[in-house]
NUDREN-300227 format. One record per atom (N, C-alpha, C): x, y, z; residue in one letter; residue number from 1. Coordinates in steps of 0.02 Angstrom, whole numbers, plus 32768, in hexadecimal, padded with zeros to 4 digits. Example, Ala and Ser with C-alpha at 12.3 -4.5 7.8 and 13.67 -1.06 7.14 Angstrom:
BEGIN
<node x="8294" y="7EE4" z="8186" resn="A" resi="1"/>
<node x="8267" y="7F1F" z="8186" resn="A" resi="1"/>
<node x="8294" y="7F5B" z="8186" resn="A" resi="1"/>
<node x="8282" y="7F90" z="8162" resn="S" resi="2"/>
<node x="82AC" y="7FCB" z="8165" resn="S" resi="2"/>
<node x="8285" y="8002" z="818A" resn="S" resi="2"/>
***
This chain:
BEGIN
<node x="3F5E" y="8CAE" z="BA83" resn="M" resi="1"/>
<node x="3F9B" y="8C98" z="BAA3" resn="M" resi="1"/>
<node x="3F8A" y="8C62" z="BAD5" resn="M" resi="1"/>
<node x="3FB0" y="8C2B" z="BAD3" resn="I" resi="2"/>
<node x="3FA6" y="8BF4" z="BB01" resn="I" resi="2"/>
<node x="3FDF" y="8BF4" z="BB33" resn="I" resi="2"/>
<node x="3FCE" y="8BF2" z="BB73" resn="I" resi="3"/>
<node x="4001" y="8BF0" z="BBA7" resn="I" resi="3"/>
<node x="4004" y="8BA8" z="BBC0" resn="I" resi="3"/>
<node x="4040" y="8B8B" z="BBC0" resn="I" resi="4"/>
<node x="404A" y="8B46" z="BBD5" resn="I" resi="4"/>
<node x="4075" y="8B47" z="BC14" resn="I" resi="4"/>
<node x="405D" y="8B26" z="BC4A" resn="P" resi="5"/>
<node x="4087" y="8B23" z="BC87" resn="P" resi="5"/>
<node x="40CC" y="8B06" z="BC77" resn="P" resi="5"/>
<node x="40FE" y="8B1C" z="BC9D" resn="E" resi="6"/>
<node x="4143" y="8B08" z="BC90" resn="E" resi="6"/>
<node x="414E" y="8ABD" z="BC8D" resn="E" resi="6"/>
<node x="412F" y="8A97" z="BCBA" resn="A" resi="7"/>
<node x="4139" y="8A4F" z="BCBB" resn="A" resi="7"/>
<node x="4120" y="8A2F" z="BC7A" resn="A" resi="7"/>
<node x="40E6" y="8A43" z="BC63" resn="I" resi="8"/>
<node x="40CB" y="8A28" z="BC25" resn="I" resi="8"/>
<node x="40F5" y="8A40" z="BBEA" resn="I" resi="8"/>
<node x="4109" y="8A7F" z="BBEA" resn="S" resi="9"/>
<node x="4131" y="8A9A" z="BBB5" resn="S" resi="9"/>
<node x="4172" y="8A73" z="BBAD" resn="S" resi="9"/>
<node x="4192" y="8A61" z="BBE5" resn="F" resi="10"/>
<node x="41D0" y="8A3A" z="BBE3" resn="F" resi="10"/>
<node x="41C6" y="89F8" z="BBBE" resn="F" resi="10"/>
<node x="4191" y="89D4" z="BBCF" resn="Y" resi="11"/>
<node x="4184" y="8994" z="BBB0" resn="Y" resi="11"/>
<node x="4172" y="899B" z="BB66" resn="Y" resi="11"/>
<node x="414E" y="89CF" z="BB55" resn="I" resi="12"/>
<node x="413C" y="89DA" z="BB0E" resn="I" resi="12"/>
<node x="417B" y="89E8" z="BAE6" resn="I" resi="12"/>
<node x="41A8" y="8A11" z="BB01" resn="Q" resi="13"/>
<node x="41E6" y="8A21" z="BADF" resn="Q" resi="13"/>
<node x="4212" y="89E3" z="BAD5" resn="Q" resi="13"/>
<node x="4210" y="89B6" z="BB05" resn="K" resi="14"/>
<node x="4238" y="8979" z="BB01" resn="K" resi="14"/>
<node x="4216" y="8943" z="BAD8" resn="K" resi="14"/>
<node x="41D8" y="894F" z="BAC2" resn="G" resi="15"/>
<node x="41B3" y="891F" z="BA9A" resn="G" resi="15"/>
<node x="4198" y="88E5" z="BAC3" resn="G" resi="15"/>
<node x="4191" y="88EF" z="BB04" resn="I" resi="16"/>
<node x="4177" y="88BA" z="BB30" resn="I" resi="16"/>
<node x="412D" y="88C6" z="BB3B" resn="I" resi="16"/>
<node x="4106" y="8892" z="BB31" resn="I" resi="17"/>
<node x="40BE" y="8897" z="BB3D" resn="I" resi="17"/>
<node x="40B0" y="887C" z="BB83" resn="I" resi="17"/>
<node x="4093" y="88A7" z="BBAD" resn="M" resi="18"/>
<node x="4083" y="8893" z="BBF1" resn="M" resi="18"/>
<node x="403A" y="8881" z="BBF7" resn="M" resi="18"/>
<node x="402C" y="884B" z="BC1A" resn="E" resi="19"/>
<node x="3FE7" y="883A" z="BC2C" resn="E" resi="19"/>
<node x="3FDF" y="8848" z="BC75" resn="E" resi="19"/>
<node x="3FA6" y="8862" z="BC88" resn="K" resi="20"/>
<node x="3F98" y="886D" z="BCCF" resn="K" resi="20"/>
<node x="3F89" y="882A" z="BCEF" resn="K" resi="20"/>
<node x="3FA2" y="8821" z="BD2C" resn="L" resi="21"/>
<node x="3F93" y="87E6" z="BD53" resn="L" resi="21"/>
<node x="3F55" y="87F2" z="BD7C" resn="L" resi="21"/>
<node x="3F27" y="87C3" z="BD7D" resn="N" resi="22"/>
<node x="3EEE" y="87C7" z="BDAA" resn="N" resi="22"/>
<node x="3F05" y="87B2" z="BDEF" resn="N" resi="22"/>
<node x="3EF5" y="87DB" z="BE21" resn="V" resi="23"/>
<node x="3F08" y="87CD" z="BE66" resn="V" resi="23"/>
<node x="3EC9" y="87D0" z="BE91" resn="V" resi="23"/>
<node x="3EBA" y="879A" z="BEB3" resn="A" resi="24"/>
<node x="3E7F" y="8799" z="BEE0" resn="A" resi="24"/>
<node x="3E90" y="87BC" z="BF20" resn="A" resi="24"/>
<node x="3E64" y="87E9" z="BF34" resn="V" resi="25"/>
<node x="3E69" y="880A" z="BF76" resn="V" resi="25"/>
<node x="3E2B" y="87F2" z="BF9D" resn="V" resi="25"/>
<node x="3E37" y="87C8" z="BFCE" resn="I" resi="26"/>
<node x="3E00" y="87AC" z="BFF6" resn="I" resi="26"/>
<node x="3DFD" y="87D2" z="C038" resn="I" resi="26"/>
<node x="3DC1" y="87E9" z="C049" resn="F" resi="27"/>
<node x="3DBA" y="8812" z="C085" resn="F" resi="27"/>
<node x="3D7B" y="87FF" z="C0AA" resn="F" resi="27"/>
<node x="3D79" y="8813" z="C0EA" resn="G" resi="28"/>
<node x="3D3E" y="8807" z="C114" resn="G" resi="28"/>
<node x="3D44" y="87C5" z="C139" resn="G" resi="28"/>
<node x="3D0C" y="87A4" z="C143" resn="G" resi="29"/>
<node x="3D0A" y="8762" z="C163" resn="G" resi="29"/>
<node x="3CE9" y="8763" z="C1A7" resn="G" resi="29"/>
<node x="3CDE" y="8727" z="C1C0" resn="C" resi="30"/>
<node x="3CBF" y="871D" z="C202" resn="C" resi="30"/>
<node x="3CF5" y="8720" z="C238" resn="C" resi="30"/>
<node x="3D07" y="875B" z="C24C" resn="S" resi="31"/>
<node x="3D3E" y="8762" z="C27B" resn="S" resi="31"/>
<node x="3D38" y="87A4" z="C2A0" resn="S" resi="31"/>
<node x="3D53" y="87A7" z="C2DD" resn="P" resi="32"/>
<node x="3D55" y="87E7" z="C300" resn="P" resi="32"/>
<node x="3D83" y="8819" z="C2DC" resn="P" resi="32"/>
<node x="3DAD" y="8801" z="C2AE" resn="E" resi="33"/>
<node x="3DDA" y="882B" z="C288" resn="E" resi="33"/>
<node x="3DBB" y="8844" z="C246" resn="E" resi="33"/>
<node x="3D7A" y="883E" z="C23F" resn="Y" resi="34"/>
<node x="3D57" y="8851" z="C202" resn="Y" resi="34"/>
<node x="3D68" y="8898" z="C1EC" resn="Y" resi="34"/>
<node x="3D64" y="88C8" z="C219" resn="S" resi="35"/>
<node x="3D71" y="890E" z="C206" resn="S" resi="35"/>
<node x="3DBA" y="8919" z="C1F4" resn="S" resi="35"/>
<node x="3DE8" y="88F5" z="C214" resn="V" resi="36"/>
<node x="3E2F" y="88FA" z="C202" resn="V" resi="36"/>
<node x="3E3A" y="88E0" z="C1BB" resn="V" resi="36"/>
<node x="3E17" y="88AA" z="C1AA" resn="S" resi="37"/>
<node x="3E1C" y="888E" z="C167" resn="S" resi="37"/>
<node x="3E04" y="88C0" z="C132" resn="S" resi="37"/>
<node x="3DCF" y="88E4" z="C141" resn="L" resi="38"/>
<node x="3DB5" y="8916" z="C112" resn="L" resi="38"/>
<node x="3DE7" y="894F" z="C108" resn="L" resi="38"/>
<node x="3E05" y="8966" z="C13E" resn="E" resi="39"/>
<node x="3E37" y="899B" z="C13A" resn="E" resi="39"/>
<node x="3E74" y="8983" z="C112" resn="E" resi="39"/>
<node x="3E8A" y="8946" z="C11F" resn="S" resi="40"/>
<node x="3EC4" y="892B" z="C0FB" resn="S" resi="40"/>
<node x="3EB5" y="8923" z="C0B1" resn="S" resi="40"/>
<node x="3E7A" y="8909" z="C0A1" resn="A" resi="41"/>
<node x="3E67" y="8901" z="C05B" resn="A" resi="41"/>
<node x="3E66" y="8944" z="C037" resn="A" resi="41"/>
<node x="3E4A" y="8976" z="C058" resn="H" resi="42"/>
<node x="3E47" y="89B9" z="C03B" resn="H" resi="42"/>
<node x="3E8D" y="89D3" z="C02B" resn="H" resi="42"/>
<node x="3EBC" y="89C9" z="C05A" resn="A" resi="43"/>
<node x="3F01" y="89E0" z="C050" resn="A" resi="43"/>
<node x="3F21" y="89BB" z="C015" resn="A" resi="43"/>
<node x="3F17" y="8979" z="C012" resn="V" resi="44"/>
<node x="3F34" y="8952" z="BFDB" resn="V" resi="44"/>
<node x="3F17" y="8968" z="BF98" resn="V" resi="44"/>
<node x="3ED6" y="896F" z="BF95" resn="I" resi="45"/>
<node x="3EB4" y="8980" z="BF56" resn="I" resi="45"/>
<node x="3ECA" y="89C5" z="BF3E" resn="I" resi="45"/>
<node x="3ECC" y="89F6" z="BF6A" resn="T" resi="46"/>
<node x="3EDC" y="8A3A" z="BF55" resn="T" resi="46"/>
<node x="3F26" y="8A44" z="BF46" resn="T" resi="46"/>
<node x="3F51" y="8A16" z="BF5C" resn="H" resi="47"/>
<node x="3F98" y="8A1C" z="BF4E" resn="H" resi="47"/>
<node x="3FB2" y="89EA" z="BF1B" resn="H" resi="47"/>
<node x="3F84" y="89C6" z="BEFB" resn="T" resi="48"/>
<node x="3F97" y="8995" z="BEC8" resn="T" resi="48"/>
<node x="3FA9" y="89B9" z="BE87" resn="T" resi="48"/>
<node x="3FDF" y="89A5" z="BE68" resn="D" resi="49"/>
<node x="3FF5" y="89C1" z="BE28" resn="D" resi="49"/>
<node x="3FC6" y="89A7" z="BDF1" resn="D" resi="49"/>
<node x="3F97" y="89D0" z="BDDC" resn="R" resi="50"/>
<node x="3F64" y="89BB" z="BDAB" resn="R" resi="50"/>
<node x="3F81" y="89B0" z="BD65" resn="R" resi="50"/>
<node x="3FBE" y="89C6" z="BD59" resn="T" resi="51"/>
<node x="3FDD" y="89B9" z="BD18" resn="T" resi="51"/>
<node x="3FF6" y="8971" z="BD14" resn="T" resi="51"/>
<node x="3FFE" y="8951" z="BD4E" resn="R" resi="52"/>
<node x="4018" y="890D" z="BD50" resn="R" resi="52"/>
<node x="3FE6" y="88DA" z="BD6A" resn="R" resi="52"/>
<node x="3FB7" y="88F0" z="BD94" resn="Y" resi="53"/>
<node x="3F8A" y="88C1" z="BDB5" resn="Y" resi="53"/>
<node x="3F41" y="88D6" z="BDAE" resn="Y" resi="53"/>
<node x="3F16" y="88A5" z="BDA9" resn="N" resi="54"/>
<node x="3ECE" y="88AF" z="BDA7" resn="N" resi="54"/>
<node x="3EB0" y="888F" z="BDE5" resn="N" resi="54"/>
<node x="3EA0" y="88B6" z="BE19" resn="P" resi="55"/>
<node x="3E85" y="8899" z="BE56" resn="P" resi="55"/>
<node x="3E3F" y="887D" z="BE4B" resn="P" resi="55"/>
<node x="3E35" y="8841" z="BE63" resn="V" resi="56"/>
<node x="3DF3" y="8820" z="BE62" resn="V" resi="56"/>
<node x="3DDD" y="881F" z="BEAB" resn="V" resi="56"/>
<node x="3DA8" y="8843" z="BEBC" resn="L" resi="57"/>
<node x="3D95" y="884C" z="BF01" resn="L" resi="57"/>
<node x="3D61" y="8818" z="BF17" resn="L" resi="57"/>
<node x="3D72" y="87F3" z="BF4B" resn="I" resi="58"/>
<node x="3D46" y="87BF" z="BF65" resn="I" resi="58"/>
<node x="3D3A" y="87CF" z="BFAF" resn="I" resi="58"/>
<node x="3CFB" y="87DE" z="BFBE" resn="G" resi="59"/>
<node x="3CE9" y="87EF" z="C002" resn="G" resi="59"/>
<node x="3CC3" y="87B7" z="C024" resn="G" resi="59"/>
<node x="3CD1" y="87AE" z="C064" resn="I" resi="60"/>
<node x="3CAD" y="877D" z="C08C" resn="I" resi="60"/>
<node x="3C89" y="87A4" z="C0C3" resn="I" resi="60"/>
<node x="3C47" y="879E" z="C0C3" resn="S" resi="61"/>
<node x="3C20" y="87C3" z="C0F5" resn="S" resi="61"/>
<node x="3C2D" y="87A6" z="C13A" resn="S" resi="61"/>
<node x="3C18" y="87CB" z="C16E" resn="S" resi="62"/>
<node x="3C22" y="87B2" z="C1B2" resn="S" resi="62"/>
<node x="3BF6" y="8774" z="C1BF" resn="S" resi="62"/>
<node x="3BC5" y="8768" z="C193" resn="A" resi="63"/>
<node x="3B9B" y="872C" z="C198" resn="A" resi="63"/>
<node x="3BBA" y="86F1" z="C173" resn="A" resi="63"/>
<node x="3BF1" y="86FE" z="C14D" resn="G" resi="64"/>
<node x="3C13" y="86C8" z="C12A" resn="G" resi="64"/>
<node x="3C01" y="86C1" z="C0E0" resn="G" resi="64"/>
<node x="3BDB" y="86F0" z="C0C5" resn="N" resi="65"/>
<node x="3BC9" y="86ED" z="C07E" resn="N" resi="65"/>
<node x="3C00" y="870C" z="C053" resn="N" resi="65"/>
<node x="3C11" y="86EC" z="C01B" resn="W" resi="66"/>
<node x="3C46" y="8703" z="BFEF" resn="W" resi="66"/>
<node x="3C28" y="872A" z="BFB4" resn="W" resi="66"/>
<node x="3C49" y="8761" z="BFA1" resn="Y" resi="67"/>
<node x="3C32" y="878B" z="BF6A" resn="Y" resi="67"/>
<node x="3C6C" y="87A3" z="BF3F" resn="Y" resi="67"/>
<node x="3C5F" y="87A9" z="BEFE" resn="H" resi="68"/>
<node x="3C8E" y="87CB" z="BED2" resn="H" resi="68"/>
<node x="3C7A" y="8814" z="BED2" resn="H" resi="68"/>
<node x="3CA4" y="883E" z="BEF0" resn="F" resi="69"/>
<node x="3C93" y="8885" z="BEF8" resn="F" resi="69"/>
<node x="3CB1" y="88AD" z="BEBF" resn="F" resi="69"/>
<node x="3C89" y="88D6" z="BE9E" resn="T" resi="70"/>
<node x="3CA1" y="88FD" z="BE65" resn="T" resi="70"/>
<node x="3C9A" y="8948" z="BE71" resn="T" resi="70"/>
<node x="3C8C" y="895C" z="BEAE" resn="G" resi="71"/>
<node x="3C83" y="89A3" z="BEBD" resn="G" resi="71"/>
<node x="3CC4" y="89C6" z="BECE" resn="G" resi="71"/>
<node x="3CBE" y="8A01" z="BEE9" resn="E" resi="72"/>
<node x="3CF7" y="8A2B" z="BEFA" resn="E" resi="72"/>
<node x="3D18" y="8A14" z="BF3C" resn="E" resi="72"/>
<node x="3D5A" y="8A18" z="BF3F" resn="A" resi="73"/>
<node x="3D80" y="8A03" z="BF7A" resn="A" resi="73"/>
<node x="3D6B" y="8A28" z="BFB9" resn="A" resi="73"/>
<node x="3D57" y="8A66" z="BFB2" resn="E" resi="74"/>
<node x="3D43" y="8A8E" z="BFED" resn="E" resi="74"/>
<node x="3D08" y="8A6D" z="C011" resn="E" resi="74"/>
<node x="3CDC" y="8A4C" z="BFEC" resn="K" resi="75"/>
<node x="3CA3" y="8A2B" z="C00B" resn="K" resi="75"/>
<node x="3CB9" y="89F1" z="C037" resn="K" resi="75"/>
<node x="3CF0" y="89D2" z="C026" resn="I" resi="76"/>
<node x="3D0B" y="899C" z="C050" resn="I" resi="76"/>
<node x="3D22" y="89BA" z="C092" resn="I" resi="76"/>
<node x="3D48" y="89EF" z="C08F" resn="R" resi="77"/>
<node x="3D62" y="8A10" z="C0CC" resn="R" resi="77"/>
<node x="3D29" y="8A26" z="C0F9" resn="R" resi="77"/>
<node x="3CF3" y="8A3F" z="C0DB" resn="L" resi="78"/>
<node x="3CBA" y="8A57" z="C102" resn="L" resi="78"/>
<node x="3C89" y="8A20" z="C116" resn="L" resi="78"/>
<node x="3C97" y="89E3" z="C101" resn="D" resi="79"/>
<node x="3C6C" y="89A9" z="C10D" resn="D" resi="79"/>
<node x="3C25" y="89B3" z="C0F2" resn="D" resi="79"/>
<node x="3C23" y="89D0" z="C0B7" resn="T" resi="80"/>
<node x="3BE3" y="89D8" z="C094" resn="T" resi="80"/>
<node x="3BE3" y="89B3" z="C051" resn="T" resi="80"/>
<node x="3C0E" y="8983" z="C04B" resn="W" resi="81"/>
<node x="3C16" y="895D" z="C00D" resn="W" resi="81"/>
<node x="3BDC" y="892D" z="C006" resn="W" resi="81"/>
***
């Protein structure tokens, strides 16, 4: 038995093919607000509708280095990314 979330089921019944949109979530940076940015990014990532969006995580270290982060969102909140 396959269980399909209601939103996807609606589009399948209507014959509409949905593509997920890639959405960049940029967090961190060289700022006194670094930790606030991590908390905000964690909230956005964990509340994103994964049936519609594919978050692409881009972290900026406090030293200014940019990274494509592919780990778990909790690591961002804990600043262990």
